[in-house]
N, CA, C and O atoms as a GROMACS GRO file, in nm:
protein
  620
    1UNK      N    1   0.082  -0.119   0.000
    1UNK     CA    2   0.000   0.000   0.000
    1UNK      C    3   0.088   0.126   0.000
    1UNK      O    4   0.060   0.223  -0.071
    2UNK      N    5   0.195   0.123   0.082
    2UNK     CA    6   0.286   0.238   0.087
    2UNK      C    7   0.352   0.259  -0.048
    2UNK      O    8   0.374   0.372  -0.091
    3UNK      N    9   0.384   0.150  -0.115
    3UNK     CA   10   0.448   0.158  -0.246
    3UNK      C   11   0.354   0.222  -0.347
    3UNK      O   12   0.396   0.303  -0.430
    4UNK      N   13   0.227   0.186  -0.343
    4UNK     CA   14   0.127   0.244  -0.433
    4UNK      C   15   0.113   0.393  -0.406
    4UNK      O   16   0.107   0.473  -0.499
    5UNK      N   17   0.106   0.431  -0.279
    5UNK     CA   18   0.093   0.572  -0.244
    5UNK      C   19   0.215   0.651  -0.291
    5UNK      O   20   0.201   0.762  -0.341
    6UNK      N   21   0.332   0.594  -0.274
    6UNK     CA   22   0.455   0.660  -0.319
    6UNK      C   23   0.455   0.675  -0.471
    6UNK      O   24   0.494   0.780  -0.523
    7UNK      N   25   0.412   0.573  -0.541
    7UNK     CA   26   0.405   0.578  -0.688
    7UNK      C   27   0.309   0.685  -0.735
    7UNK      O   28   0.339   0.760  -0.828
    8UNK      N   29   0.194   0.695  -0.671
    8UNK     CA   30   0.095   0.796  -0.707
    8UNK      C   31   0.152   0.936  -0.681
    8UNK      O   32   0.133   1.027  -0.762
    9UNK      N   33   0.220   0.952  -0.570
    9UNK     CA   34   0.280   1.081  -0.536
    9UNK      C   35   0.385   1.122  -0.640
    9UNK      O   36   0.384   1.235  -0.688
   10UNK      N   37   0.475   1.030  -0.673
   10UNK     CA   38   0.580   1.057  -0.770
   10UNK      C   39   0.519   1.092  -0.906
   10UNK      O   40   0.563   1.185  -0.972
   11UNK      N   41   0.418   1.017  -0.947
   11UNK     CA   42   0.351   1.043  -1.074
   11UNK      C   43   0.285   1.181  -1.074
   11UNK      O   44   0.294   1.253  -1.173
   12UNK      N   45   0.220   1.218  -0.964
   12UNK     CA   46   0.153   1.348  -0.959
   12UNK      C   47   0.254   1.463  -0.962
   12UNK      O   48   0.228   1.566  -1.024
   13UNK      N   49   0.367   1.447  -0.895
   13UNK     CA   50   0.472   1.550  -0.898
   13UNK      C   51   0.528   1.563  -1.039
   13UNK      O   52   0.549   1.674  -1.088
   14UNK      N   53   0.550   1.451  -1.105
   14UNK     CA   54   0.601   1.452  -1.243
   14UNK      C   55   0.504   1.524  -1.335
   14UNK      O   56   0.544   1.611  -1.412
   15UNK      N   57   0.376   1.489  -1.329
   15UNK     CA   58   0.276   1.551  -1.416
   15UNK      C   59   0.264   1.700  -1.388
   15UNK      O   60   0.250   1.780  -1.481
   16UNK      N   61   0.268   1.739  -1.262
   16UNK     CA   62   0.260   1.881  -1.228
   16UNK      C   63   0.378   1.958  -1.286
   16UNK      O   64   0.362   2.070  -1.333
   17UNK      N   65   0.496   1.898  -1.282
   17UNK     CA   66   0.613   1.967  -1.336
   17UNK      C   67   0.609   1.976  -1.487
   17UNK      O   68   0.654   2.075  -1.544
   18UNK      N   69   0.557   1.875  -1.554
   18UNK     CA   70   0.545   1.877  -1.700
   18UNK      C   71   0.447   1.984  -1.743
   18UNK      O   72   0.475   2.058  -1.837
   19UNK      N   73   0.334   1.992  -1.678
   19UNK     CA   74   0.232   2.090  -1.713
   19UNK      C   75   0.283   2.232  -1.688
   19UNK      O   76   0.259   2.321  -1.768
   20UNK      N   77   0.352   2.252  -1.578
   20UNK     CA   78   0.401   2.386  -1.543
   20UNK      C   79   0.526   2.425  -1.620
   20UNK      O   80   0.560   2.543  -1.625
   21UNK      N   81   0.594   2.330  -1.680
   21UNK     CA   82   0.723   2.354  -1.744
   21UNK      C   83   0.714   2.447  -1.863
   21UNK      O   84   0.792   2.541  -1.873
   22UNK      N   85   0.620   2.423  -1.954
   22UNK     CA   86   0.617   2.501  -2.076
   22UNK      C   87   0.474   2.530  -2.116
   22UNK      O   88   0.405   2.444  -2.170
   23UNK      N   89   0.431   2.651  -2.089
   23UNK     CA   90   0.295   2.690  -2.125
   23UNK      C   91   0.288   2.747  -2.265
   23UNK      O   92   0.179   2.767  -2.318
   24UNK      N   93   0.404   2.773  -2.328
   24UNK     CA   94   0.406   2.826  -2.464
   24UNK      C   95   0.388   2.977  -2.469
   24UNK      O   96   0.378   3.033  -2.578
   25UNK      N   97   0.385   3.044  -2.354
   25UNK     CA   98   0.371   3.189  -2.352
   25UNK      C   99   0.499   3.250  -2.300
   25UNK      O  100   0.566   3.191  -2.214
   26UNK      N  101   0.535   3.368  -2.349
   26UNK     CA  102   0.657   3.432  -2.301
   26UNK      C  103   0.644   3.474  -2.155
   26UNK      O  104   0.534   3.505  -2.108
   27UNK      N  105   0.753   3.474  -2.085
   27UNK     CA  106   0.752   3.520  -1.947
   27UNK      C  107   0.736   3.671  -1.944
   27UNK      O  108   0.757   3.738  -2.046
   28UNK      N  109   0.700   3.724  -1.830
   28UNK     CA  110   0.687   3.869  -1.817
   28UNK      C  111   0.821   3.937  -1.846
   28UNK      O  112   0.824   4.044  -1.906
   29UNK      N  113   0.930   3.875  -1.802
   29UNK     CA  114   1.063   3.931  -1.827
   29UNK      C  115   1.092   3.938  -1.977
   29UNK      O  116   1.145   4.037  -2.025
   30UNK      N  117   1.056   3.833  -2.050
   30UNK     CA  118   1.079   3.831  -2.194
   30UNK      C  119   0.995   3.938  -2.263
   30UNK      O  120   1.041   4.001  -2.358
   31UNK      N  121   0.871   3.958  -2.215
   31UNK     CA  122   0.786   4.060  -2.274
   31UNK      C  123   0.845   4.199  -2.254
   31UNK      O  124   0.838   4.283  -2.344
   32UNK      N  125   0.905   4.223  -2.135
   32UNK     CA  126   0.964   4.353  -2.108
   32UNK      C  127   1.086   4.377  -2.194
   32UNK      O  128   1.114   4.491  -2.233
   33UNK      N  129   1.161   4.269  -2.226
   33UNK     CA  130   1.282   4.283  -2.307
   33UNK      C  131   1.250   4.309  -2.453
   33UNK      O  132   1.332   4.365  -2.525
   34UNK      N  133   1.132   4.270  -2.498
   34UNK     CA  134   1.094   4.285  -2.638
   34UNK      C  135   1.070   4.432  -2.668
   34UNK      O  136   0.999   4.501  -2.595
   35UNK      N  137   1.130   4.477  -2.775
   35UNK     CA  138   1.112   4.616  -2.815
   35UNK      C  139   1.034   4.620  -2.944
   35UNK      O  140   1.066   4.545  -3.037
   36UNK      N  141   0.932   4.705  -2.955
   36UNK     CA  142   0.860   4.714  -3.080
   36UNK      C  143   0.948   4.775  -3.188
   36UNK      O  144   1.038   4.853  -3.157
   37UNK      N  145   0.925   4.740  -3.314
   37UNK     CA  146   1.007   4.793  -3.423
   37UNK      C  147   0.981   4.941  -3.445
   37UNK      O  148   0.878   4.994  -3.404
   38UNK      N  149   1.076   5.007  -3.509
   38UNK     CA  150   1.060   5.148  -3.543
   38UNK      C  151   1.117   5.172  -3.682
   38UNK      O  152   1.194   5.091  -3.734
   39UNK      N  153   1.078   5.285  -3.740
   39UNK     CA  154   1.122   5.317  -3.875
   39UNK      C  155   1.272   5.335  -3.881
   39UNK      O  156   1.329   5.416  -3.808
   40UNK      N  157   1.336   5.260  -3.970
   40UNK     CA  158   1.480   5.267  -3.993
   40UNK      C  159   1.559   5.279  -3.863
   40UNK      O  160   1.645   5.366  -3.849
   41UNK      N  161   1.528   5.193  -3.769
   41UNK     CA  162   1.592   5.199  -3.638
   41UNK      C  163   1.734   5.147  -3.643
   41UNK      O  164   1.769   5.062  -3.726
   42UNK      N  165   1.815   5.199  -3.555
   42UNK     CA  166   1.951   5.151  -3.535
   42UNK      C  167   1.961   5.106  -3.391
   42UNK      O  168   1.877   5.142  -3.308
   43UNK      N  169   2.062   5.028  -3.360
   43UNK     CA  170   2.080   4.982  -3.223
   43UNK      C  171   2.083   5.101  -3.128
   43UNK      O  172   2.150   5.200  -3.153
   44UNK      N  173   2.009   5.090  -3.019
   44UNK     CA  174   2.007   5.193  -2.917
   44UNK      C  175   1.903   5.302  -2.940
   44UNK      O  176   1.880   5.382  -2.850
   45UNK      N  177   1.841   5.307  -3.057
   45UNK     CA  178   1.740   5.408  -3.083
   45UNK      C  179   1.606   5.366  -3.025
   45UNK      O  180   1.577   5.246  -3.015
   46UNK      N  181   1.527   5.463  -2.988
   46UNK     CA  182   1.394   5.434  -2.936
   46UNK      C  183   1.300   5.406  -3.052
   46UNK      O  184   1.312   5.468  -3.157
   47UNK      N  185   1.206   5.314  -3.033
   47UNK     CA  186   1.111   5.284  -3.140
   47UNK      C  187   1.011   5.397  -3.160
   47UNK      O  188   0.976   5.468  -3.065
   48UNK      N  189   0.965   5.413  -3.283
   48UNK     CA  190   0.863   5.512  -3.314
   48UNK      C  191   0.727   5.459  -3.273
   48UNK      O  192   0.709   5.338  -3.255
   49UNK      N  193   0.633   5.549  -3.259
   49UNK     CA  194   0.497   5.507  -3.224
   49UNK      C  195   0.432   5.440  -3.344
   49UNK      O  196   0.454   5.480  -3.459
   50UNK      N  197   0.352   5.338  -3.319
   50UNK     CA  198   0.281   5.268  -3.425
   50UNK      C  199   0.167   5.356  -3.475
   50UNK      O  200   0.112   5.437  -3.400
   51UNK      N  201   0.132   5.338  -3.602
   51UNK     CA  202   0.021   5.413  -3.658
   51UNK      C  203  -0.108   5.363  -3.596
   51UNK      O  204  -0.122   5.243  -3.570
   52UNK      N  205  -0.204   5.453  -3.571
   52UNK     CA  206  -0.330   5.408  -3.513
   52UNK      C  207  -0.407   5.320  -3.611
   52UNK      O  208  -0.396   5.337  -3.733
   53UNK      N  209  -0.485   5.226  -3.557
   53UNK     CA  210  -0.564   5.138  -3.642
   53UNK      C  211  -0.691   5.208  -3.686
   53UNK      O  212  -0.741   5.297  -3.618
   54UNK      N  213  -0.743   5.167  -3.801
   54UNK     CA  214  -0.868   5.220  -3.852
   54UNK      C  215  -0.983   5.152  -3.779
   54UNK      O  216  -0.965   5.045  -3.721
   55UNK      N  217  -1.101   5.214  -3.782
   55UNK     CA  218  -1.218   5.155  -3.718
   55UNK      C  219  -1.244   5.015  -3.770
   55UNK      O  220  -1.243   4.992  -3.891
   56UNK      N  221  -1.267   4.922  -3.679
   56UNK     CA  222  -1.297   4.785  -3.716
   56UNK      C  223  -1.177   4.701  -3.752
   56UNK      O  224  -1.191   4.582  -3.781
   57UNK      N  225  -1.060   4.760  -3.750
   57UNK     CA  226  -0.939   4.688  -3.788
   57UNK      C  227  -0.881   4.620  -3.664
   57UNK      O  228  -0.859   4.684  -3.561
   58UNK      N  229  -0.857   4.491  -3.674
   58UNK     CA  230  -0.800   4.415  -3.562
   58UNK      C  231  -0.649   4.415  -3.573
   58UNK      O  232  -0.594   4.411  -3.684
   59UNK      N  233  -0.580   4.419  -3.460
   59UNK     CA  234  -0.434   4.413  -3.467
   59UNK      C  235  -0.389   4.277  -3.516
   59UNK      O  236  -0.438   4.174  -3.469
   60UNK      N  237  -0.296   4.277  -3.609
   60UNK     CA  238  -0.244   4.151  -3.664
   60UNK      C  239  -0.110   4.122  -3.598
   60UNK      O  240  -0.019   4.204  -3.605
   61UNK      N  241  -0.099   4.008  -3.536
   61UNK     CA  242   0.026   3.969  -3.472
   61UNK      C  243   0.114   3.906  -3.578
   61UNK      O  244   0.084   3.797  -3.628
   62UNK      N  245   0.223   3.973  -3.612
   62UNK     CA  246   0.316   3.917  -3.708
   62UNK      C  247   0.399   3.810  -3.640
   62UNK      O  248   0.430   3.819  -3.522
   63UNK      N  249   0.434   3.711  -3.717
   63UNK     CA  250   0.514   3.602  -3.661
   63UNK      C  251   0.615   3.556  -3.765
   63UNK      O  252   0.615   3.602  -3.879
   64UNK      N  253   0.698   3.464  -3.723
   64UNK     CA  254   0.799   3.408  -3.812
   64UNK      C  255   0.732   3.322  -3.919
   64UNK      O  256   0.622   3.270  -3.900
   65UNK      N  257   0.800   3.308  -4.033
   65UNK     CA  258   0.745   3.237  -4.149
   65UNK      C  259   0.813   3.102  -4.170
   65UNK      O  260   0.934   3.090  -4.153
   66UNK      N  261   0.734   3.003  -4.206
   66UNK     CA  262   0.789   2.871  -4.240
   66UNK      C  263   0.861   2.881  -4.374
   66UNK      O  264   0.825   2.962  -4.460
   67UNK      N  265   0.963   2.798  -4.391
   67UNK     CA  266   1.041   2.796  -4.516
   67UNK      C  267   0.971   2.707  -4.618
   67UNK      O  268   0.898   2.616  -4.582
   68UNK      N  269   0.994   2.733  -4.747
   68UNK     CA  270   0.939   2.645  -4.850
   68UNK      C  271   0.994   2.503  -4.835
   68UNK      O  272   1.110   2.484  -4.800
   69UNK      N  273   0.910   2.406  -4.861
   69UNK     CA  274   0.951   2.265  -4.850
   69UNK      C  275   1.069   2.237  -4.942
   69UNK      O  276   1.071   2.279  -5.058
   70UNK      N  277   1.167   2.168  -4.889
   70UNK     CA  278   1.282   2.127  -4.967
   70UNK      C  279   1.396   2.227  -4.974
   70UNK      O  280   1.500   2.198  -5.032
   71UNK      N  281   1.377   2.346  -4.917
   71UNK     CA  282   1.486   2.444  -4.921
   71UNK      C  283   1.597   2.400  -4.825
   71UNK      O  284   1.569   2.341  -4.722
   72UNK      N  285   1.724   2.430  -4.860
   72UNK     CA  286   1.836   2.384  -4.778
   72UNK      C  287   1.830   2.427  -4.631
   72UNK      O  288   1.876   2.354  -4.544
   73UNK      N  289   1.774   2.543  -4.603
   73UNK     CA  290   1.767   2.591  -4.465
   73UNK      C  291   1.636   2.562  -4.395
   73UNK      O  292   1.611   2.613  -4.286
   74UNK      N  293   1.552   2.479  -4.456
   74UNK     CA  294   1.417   2.456  -4.403
   74UNK      C  295   1.417   2.403  -4.260
   74UNK      O  296   1.343   2.456  -4.176
   75UNK      N  297   1.496   2.302  -4.230
   75UNK     CA  298   1.492   2.240  -4.097
   75UNK      C  299   1.529   2.341  -3.988
   75UNK      O  300   1.460   2.352  -3.887
   76UNK      N  301   1.638   2.415  -4.009
   76UNK     CA  302   1.679   2.514  -3.908
   76UNK      C  303   1.578   2.627  -3.898
   76UNK      O  304   1.544   2.671  -3.788
   77UNK      N  305   1.529   2.674  -4.012
   77UNK     CA  306   1.431   2.782  -4.012
   77UNK      C  307   1.306   2.740  -3.935
   77UNK      O  308   1.259   2.814  -3.848
   78UNK      N  309   1.254   2.623  -3.966
   78UNK     CA  310   1.129   2.580  -3.905
   78UNK      C  311   1.145   2.551  -3.756
   78UNK      O  312   1.051   2.569  -3.679
   79UNK      N  313   1.264   2.506  -3.716
   79UNK     CA  314   1.292   2.489  -3.572
   79UNK      C  315   1.291   2.626  -3.504
   79UNK      O  316   1.240   2.642  -3.394
   80UNK      N  317   1.349   2.724  -3.572
   80UNK     CA  318   1.349   2.860  -3.519
   80UNK      C  319   1.209   2.918  -3.505
   80UNK      O  320   1.181   2.990  -3.410
   81UNK      N  321   1.121   2.886  -3.600
   81UNK     CA  322   0.982   2.934  -3.594
   81UNK      C  323   0.916   2.885  -3.466
   81UNK      O  324   0.845   2.960  -3.398
   82UNK      N  325   0.938   2.759  -3.433
   82UNK     CA  326   0.880   2.704  -3.310
   82UNK      C  327   0.925   2.780  -3.186
   82UNK      O  328   0.845   2.810  -3.098
   83UNK      N  329   1.055   2.810  -3.180
   83UNK     CA  330   1.107   2.884  -3.065
   83UNK      C  331   1.057   3.029  -3.066
   83UNK      O  332   1.026   3.084  -2.960
   84UNK      N  333   1.049   3.089  -3.183
   84UNK     CA  334   1.000   3.227  -3.193
   84UNK      C  335   0.859   3.237  -3.138
   84UNK      O  336   0.828   3.328  -3.061
   85UNK      N  337   0.774   3.144  -3.176
   85UNK     CA  338   0.634   3.147  -3.132
   85UNK      C  339   0.620   3.128  -2.982
   85UNK      O  340   0.518   3.164  -2.924
   86UNK      N  341   0.721   3.070  -2.918
   86UNK     CA  342   0.719   3.052  -2.772
   86UNK      C  343   0.785   3.169  -2.700
   86UNK      O  344   0.790   3.172  -2.577
   87UNK      N  345   0.836   3.266  -2.776
   87UNK     CA  346   0.903   3.380  -2.715
   87UNK      C  347   1.049   3.357  -2.683
   87UNK      O  348   1.110   3.434  -2.610
   88UNK      N  349   1.105   3.250  -2.738
   88UNK     CA  350   1.248   3.219  -2.718
   88UNK      C  351   1.328   3.283  -2.830
   88UNK      O  352   1.390   3.214  -2.912
   89UNK      N  353   1.328   3.415  -2.835
   89UNK     CA  354   1.385   3.487  -2.948
   89UNK      C  355   1.534   3.464  -2.964
   89UNK      O  356   1.583   3.460  -3.077
   90UNK      N  357   1.608   3.451  -2.855
   90UNK     CA  358   1.752   3.429  -2.866
   90UNK      C  359   1.783   3.292  -2.925
   90UNK      O  360   1.877   3.278  -3.004
   91UNK      N  361   1.707   3.192  -2.888
   91UNK     CA  362   1.727   3.057  -2.944
   91UNK      C  363   1.683   3.056  -3.090
   91UNK      O  364   1.751   2.998  -3.175
   92UNK      N  365   1.571   3.121  -3.119
   92UNK     CA  366   1.522   3.130  -3.256
   92UNK      C  367   1.626   3.199  -3.344
   92UNK      O  368   1.650   3.156  -3.458
   93UNK      N  369   1.688   3.305  -3.292
   93UNK     CA  370   1.790   3.377  -3.368
   93UNK      C  371   1.901   3.282  -3.416
   93UNK      O  372   1.942   3.289  -3.531
   94UNK      N  373   1.948   3.196  -3.329
   94UNK     CA  374   2.053   3.102  -3.365
   94UNK      C  375   2.011   3.008  -3.477
   94UNK      O  376   2.089   2.982  -3.569
   95UNK      N  377   1.889   2.959  -3.471
   95UNK     CA  378   1.839   2.870  -3.577
   95UNK      C  379   1.824   2.947  -3.709
   95UNK      O  380   1.856   2.894  -3.815
   96UNK      N  381   1.775   3.071  -3.702
   96UNK     CA  382   1.759   3.149  -3.825
   96UNK      C  383   1.895   3.183  -3.887
   96UNK      O  384   1.908   3.186  -4.009
   97UNK      N  385   1.995   3.208  -3.804
   97UNK     CA  386   2.130   3.232  -3.857
   97UNK      C  387   2.182   3.108  -3.930
   97UNK      O  388   2.244   3.119  -4.036
   98UNK      N  389   2.157   2.990  -3.874
   98UNK     CA  390   2.199   2.866  -3.939
   98UNK      C  391   2.123   2.846  -4.069
   98UNK      O  392   2.180   2.797  -4.167
   99UNK      N  393   1.996   2.883  -4.072
   99UNK     CA  394   1.916   2.871  -4.195
   99UNK      C  395   1.971   2.964  -4.304
   99UNK      O  396   1.981   2.924  -4.420
  100UNK      N  397   2.006   3.086  -4.266
  100UNK     CA  398   2.064   3.182  -4.362
  100UNK      C  399   2.198   3.130  -4.413
  100UNK      O  400   2.230   3.144  -4.531
  101UNK      N  401   2.277   3.070  -4.324
  101UNK     CA  402   2.406   3.014  -4.365
  101UNK      C  403   2.387   2.898  -4.462
  101UNK      O  404   2.464   2.883  -4.558
  102UNK      N  405   2.284   2.816  -4.439
  102UNK     CA  406   2.256   2.702  -4.527
  102UNK      C  407   2.202   2.748  -4.662
  102UNK      O  408   2.227   2.683  -4.764
  103UNK      N  409   2.128   2.859  -4.665
  103UNK     CA  410   2.068   2.909  -4.788
  103UNK      C  411   2.056   3.061  -4.778
  103UNK      O  412   1.958   3.112  -4.726
  104UNK      N  413   2.157   3.131  -4.828
  104UNK     CA  414   2.161   3.277  -4.819
  104UNK      C  415   2.048   3.344  -4.897
  104UNK      O  416   2.022   3.463  -4.878
  105UNK      N  417   1.981   3.269  -4.986
  105UNK     CA  418   1.871   3.325  -5.065
  105UNK      C  419   1.734   3.291  -5.008
  105UNK      O  420   1.632   3.314  -5.074
  106UNK      N  421   1.730   3.237  -4.888
  106UNK     CA  422   1.604   3.200  -4.824
  106UNK      C  423   1.546   3.325  -4.756
  106UNK      O  424   1.583   3.360  -4.644
  107UNK      N  425   1.454   3.391  -4.826
  107UNK     CA  426   1.397   3.517  -4.779
  107UNK      C  427   1.330   3.502  -4.644
  107UNK      O  428   1.341   3.590  -4.558
  108UNK      N  429   1.260   3.391  -4.623
  108UNK     CA  430   1.190   3.368  -4.496
  108UNK      C  431   1.288   3.366  -4.379
  108UNK      O  432   1.258   3.417  -4.271
  109UNK      N  433   1.406   3.307  -4.400
  109UNK     CA  434   1.506   3.301  -4.293
  109UNK      C  435   1.559   3.440  -4.259
  109UNK      O  436   1.578   3.473  -4.142
  110UNK      N  437   1.581   3.523  -4.361
  110UNK     CA  438   1.625   3.661  -4.336
  110UNK      C  439   1.516   3.738  -4.263
  110UNK      O  440   1.544   3.812  -4.168
  111UNK      N  441   1.392   3.722  -4.308
  111UNK     CA  442   1.279   3.789  -4.243
  111UNK      C  443   1.269   3.747  -4.097
  111UNK      O  444   1.255   3.831  -4.008
  112UNK      N  445   1.276   3.616  -4.073
  112UNK     CA  446   1.264   3.564  -3.937
  112UNK      C  447   1.379   3.609  -3.848
  112UNK      O  448   1.359   3.642  -3.731
  113UNK      N  449   1.500   3.611  -3.904
  113UNK     CA  450   1.615   3.659  -3.828
  113UNK      C  451   1.593   3.805  -3.790
  113UNK      O  452   1.620   3.846  -3.677
  114UNK      N  453   1.543   3.884  -3.885
  114UNK     CA  454   1.514   4.025  -3.858
  114UNK      C  455   1.408   4.039  -3.748
  114UNK      O  456   1.421   4.124  -3.660
  115UNK      N  457   1.305   3.956  -3.754
  115UNK     CA  458   1.199   3.962  -3.652
  115UNK      C  459   1.257   3.930  -3.513
  115UNK      O  460   1.224   3.997  -3.416
  116UNK      N  461   1.343   3.829  -3.505
  116UNK     CA  462   1.405   3.793  -3.377
  116UNK      C  463   1.497   3.904  -3.327
  116UNK      O  464   1.493   3.940  -3.210
  117UNK      N  465   1.579   3.957  -3.417
  117UNK     CA  466   1.670   4.065  -3.379
  117UNK      C  467   1.592   4.187  -3.330
  117UNK      O  468   1.633   4.254  -3.235
  118UNK      N  469   1.480   4.215  -3.395
  118UNK     CA  470   1.394   4.325  -3.351
  118UNK      C  471   1.346   4.300  -3.208
  118UNK      O  472   1.352   4.391  -3.125
  119UNK      N  473   1.299   4.180  -3.180
  119UNK     CA  474   1.252   4.147  -3.045
  119UNK      C  475   1.364   4.159  -2.942
  119UNK      O  476   1.340   4.194  -2.827
  120UNK      N  477   1.487   4.130  -2.984
  120UNK     CA  478   1.602   4.136  -2.894
  120UNK      C  479   1.662   4.276  -2.884
  120UNK      O  480   1.756   4.299  -2.808
  121UNK      N  481   1.607   4.372  -2.962
  121UNK     CA  482   1.654   4.510  -2.956
  121UNK      C  483   1.775   4.541  -3.042
  121UNK      O  484   1.835   4.647  -3.028
  122UNK      N  485   1.811   4.451  -3.133
  122UNK     CA  486   1.925   4.471  -3.222
  122UNK      C  487   1.871   4.524  -3.355
  122UNK      O  488   1.869   4.453  -3.456
  123UNK      N  489   1.828   4.650  -3.353
  123UNK     CA  490   1.752   4.705  -3.464
  123UNK      C  491   1.834   4.732  -3.590
  123UNK      O  492   1.782   4.719  -3.700
  124UNK      N  493   1.959   4.770  -3.576
  124UNK     CA  494   2.042   4.795  -3.694
  124UNK      C  495   2.058   4.671  -3.780
  124UNK      O  496   2.039   4.676  -3.901
  125UNK      N  497   2.092   4.560  -3.717
  125UNK     CA  498   2.108   4.434  -3.791
  125UNK      C  499   1.972   4.383  -3.839
  125UNK      O  500   1.963   4.323  -3.946
  126UNK      N  501   1.867   4.406  -3.760
  126UNK     CA  502   1.733   4.366  -3.803
  126UNK      C  503   1.697   4.436  -3.934
  126UNK      O  504   1.642   4.373  -4.025
  127UNK      N  505   1.727   4.564  -3.943
  127UNK     CA  506   1.698   4.640  -4.064
  127UNK      C  507   1.769   4.580  -4.185
  127UNK      O  508   1.710   4.570  -4.293
  128UNK      N  509   1.896   4.541  -4.168
  128UNK     CA  510   1.971   4.480  -4.279
  128UNK      C  511   1.902   4.353  -4.328
  128UNK      O  512   1.888   4.333  -4.449
  129UNK      N  513   1.858   4.268  -4.237
  129UNK     CA  514   1.795   4.142  -4.277
  129UNK      C  515   1.654   4.164  -4.332
  129UNK      O  516   1.610   4.088  -4.419
  130UNK      N  517   1.582   4.266  -4.284
  130UNK     CA  518   1.453   4.299  -4.344
  130UNK      C  519   1.474   4.340  -4.490
  130UNK      O  520   1.398   4.300  -4.578
  131UNK      N  521   1.578   4.420  -4.516
  131UNK     CA  522   1.608   4.463  -4.654
  131UNK      C  523   1.641   4.343  -4.742
  131UNK      O  524   1.593   4.334  -4.855
  132UNK      N  525   1.723   4.252  -4.691
  132UNK     CA  526   1.757   4.133  -4.769
  132UNK      C  527   1.632   4.050  -4.798
  132UNK      O  528   1.616   3.999  -4.909
  133UNK      N  529   1.545   4.036  -4.700
  133UNK     CA  530   1.423   3.956  -4.719
  133UNK      C  531   1.336   4.014  -4.829
  133UNK      O  532   1.290   3.940  -4.916
  134UNK      N  533   1.312   4.144  -4.827
  134UNK     CA  534   1.226   4.205  -4.928
  134UNK      C  535   1.294   4.207  -5.065
  134UNK      O  536   1.226   4.200  -5.167
  135UNK      N  537   1.427   4.218  -5.069
  135UNK     CA  538   1.499   4.211  -5.196
  135UNK      C  539   1.489   4.072  -5.258
  135UNK      O  540   1.479   4.058  -5.380
  136UNK      N  541   1.493   3.969  -5.172
  136UNK     CA  542   1.487   3.830  -5.221
  136UNK      C  543   1.346   3.787  -5.258
  136UNK      O  544   1.328   3.701  -5.344
  137UNK      N  545   1.245   3.845  -5.195
  137UNK     CA  546   1.106   3.805  -5.220
  137UNK      C  547   1.016   3.927  -5.225
  137UNK      O  548   0.929   3.944  -5.140
  138UNK      N  549   1.035   4.013  -5.327
  138UNK     CA  550   0.956   4.137  -5.333
  138UNK      C  551   0.807   4.116  -5.355
  138UNK      O  552   0.727   4.206  -5.330
  139UNK      N  553   0.768   3.997  -5.400
  139UNK     CA  554   0.626   3.970  -5.425
  139UNK      C  555   0.560   3.888  -5.315
  139UNK      O  556   0.441   3.857  -5.325
  140UNK      N  557   0.633   3.853  -5.210
  140UNK     CA  558   0.576   3.775  -5.100
  140UNK      C  559   0.500   3.871  -5.008
  140UNK      O  560   0.562   3.953  -4.941
  141UNK      N  561   0.366   3.862  -5.005
  141UNK     CA  562   0.288   3.957  -4.925
  141UNK      C  563   0.317   3.951  -4.775
  141UNK      O  564   0.307   4.052  -4.706
  142UNK      N  565   0.352   3.834  -4.725
  142UNK     CA  566   0.380   3.823  -4.581
  142UNK      C  567   0.509   3.897  -4.545
  142UNK      O  568   0.528   3.938  -4.431
  143UNK      N  569   0.595   3.914  -4.642
  143UNK     CA  570   0.719   3.989  -4.620
  143UNK      C  571   0.698   4.136  -4.656
  143UNK      O  572   0.718   4.223  -4.571
  144UNK      N  573   0.658   4.164  -4.779
  144UNK     CA  574   0.650   4.303  -4.826
  144UNK      C  575   0.546   4.386  -4.752
  144UNK      O  576   0.559   4.508  -4.743
  145UNK      N  577   0.440   4.322  -4.700
  145UNK     CA  578   0.335   4.395  -4.629
  145UNK      C  579   0.355   4.397  -4.478
  145UNK      O  580   0.269   4.445  -4.404
  146UNK      N  581   0.466   4.346  -4.431
  146UNK     CA  582   0.494   4.340  -4.287
  146UNK      C  583   0.509   4.481  -4.228
  146UNK      O  584   0.589   4.561  -4.276
  147UNK      N  585   0.432   4.509  -4.125
  147UNK     CA  586   0.443   4.638  -4.057
  147UNK      C  587   0.581   4.654  -3.994
  147UNK      O  588   0.638   4.763  -3.995
  148UNK      N  589   0.635   4.546  -3.938
  148UNK     CA  590   0.768   4.553  -3.878
  148UNK      C  591   0.873   4.587  -3.982
  148UNK      O  592   0.959   4.672  -3.958
  149UNK      N  593   0.867   4.522  -4.097
  149UNK     CA  594   0.961   4.549  -4.205
  149UNK      C  595   0.949   4.695  -4.249
  149UNK      O  596   1.050   4.764  -4.264
  150UNK      N  597   0.827   4.742  -4.269
  150UNK     CA  598   0.806   4.879  -4.316
  150UNK      C  599   0.860   4.982  -4.216
  150UNK      O  600   0.914   5.085  -4.257
  151UNK      N  601   0.846   4.954  -4.088
  151UNK     CA  602   0.896   5.048  -3.988
  151UNK      C  603   1.048   5.051  -3.986
  151UNK      O  604   1.109   5.154  -3.958
  152UNK      N  605   1.109   4.938  -4.015
  152UNK     CA  606   1.255   4.932  -4.013
  152UNK      C  607   1.318   4.993  -4.138
  152UNK      O  608   1.418   5.063  -4.128
  153UNK      N  609   1.259   4.967  -4.253
  153UNK     CA  610   1.324   5.016  -4.376
  153UNK      C  611   1.258   5.141  -4.432
  153UNK      O  612   1.300   5.191  -4.536
  154UNK      N  613   1.156   5.192  -4.364
  154UNK     CA  614   1.097   5.319  -4.403
  154UNK      C  615   1.011   5.314  -4.527
  154UNK      O  616   1.008   5.411  -4.603
  155UNK      N  617   0.943   5.205  -4.550
  155UNK     CA  618   0.854   5.194  -4.667
  155UNK      C  619   0.721   5.260  -4.638
  155UNK      O  620   0.633   5.262  -4.724
   0.00000   0.00000   0.00000
């Protein structure tokens, strides 16, 4: 009986730790560290105010983009997307850098790297990668219509 009670206790502690371990939401500290993008920002500059929304317009949360199937940087890029969506921007940045190294023409990887750098406050480098992304995929609406990209490169 004692063994059963001990087993139930150990199992309940394990399950509680698994559930509490990863909720998929950024911590309050991570939210405070995130800086909103600004027009043609450089490292250390304060972000500009966002344009007000029109009546009935819902705020669109921009996120990292999945890579096209079969592209050389797809695995690293898509791993980075998972971390980005959880608010692990520093880990995502590393995966996006590896994706760019694997395929320098992968616009999604440049865009995602820029998004991560923006969240980490490295706005000068973010601007460079936003420019590369739009140069590589000028017709991709998820890239060219990005509010973050437009604020960084002044479109």
